[in-house]
N, C-alpha and C positions, 0 to 999 in steps of 0.2 A: 399267099403270104400277106398281102395287103389286108385281108379280112382279119387275120390274127393280130396284126399291128393295130388295126382300128379297135378291135375288142380289148386289147391290152391297154391302149390309151384311154378308152372309155371307162375301163375299170379303175385306172389311176385317178381319173377325174371324178368318178363316182365316190371313191374313197375320200378324196379331198373335199368334195361338196358335202359329204356327211359330217365332216369336222368343222365346216364353215358355219358360223352362227346365222348368216343370212339365209341359208338353205336348211342345214341341220338334219337332213335325211338323205337316204339313198334314192337317187332318181333312176328310172329305167335306162338301160343302155341306148335304146332307140331315141329317147329324148336327148340324151347327151350327145349322140352322134349327130343328130339334126342341129343341135346348138353349136357343135364344133364346126359344122359346115357353114352355118350362118355367120360365124365369127372368123372364118378362115384359119382355123386351127387344124394343122395336119397332125396325124399320129406321130410322126417323127419329131415334131415340136415338143411333144409331151414325153416321148420315150427316151430321147437322147439329150435332154436338157437337165440341168441341175434341179433337184426337187424344189429348192427355194425359188428359183426362177419360174418354174411351172406354177407354183402356188401364187406368186406375185402376178403373173399374167392372168391366171384364172380369176383372182380377186378383182383385177382391173376389168376384165370382161364381164364379170357379174355386175359390177357397178354400171356398165354400159347397157346390159340387157340380161336380166336374171332369167335362167331357164325355167320355163313354166311347164307344168303337167298338162297335157291335153285333156279336155273334158271328155268324159265317157259318152259314148253314143247311146 
């Protein structure tokens, strides 16, 4: 169940990031999940909160540390 919640939360965040001018594109779920872990964001924090509250938190976290694409090997 936890995997489905993590995937759903990463999808919500990916959709939000795509609309945010600072990022403006869809990031891979693996990058988003790593970023969530670095910032202490639990899937439940995204799935069970109001959309405006989630967006506000994500914008705050982006200001603290923008998710970066890893460089290709």
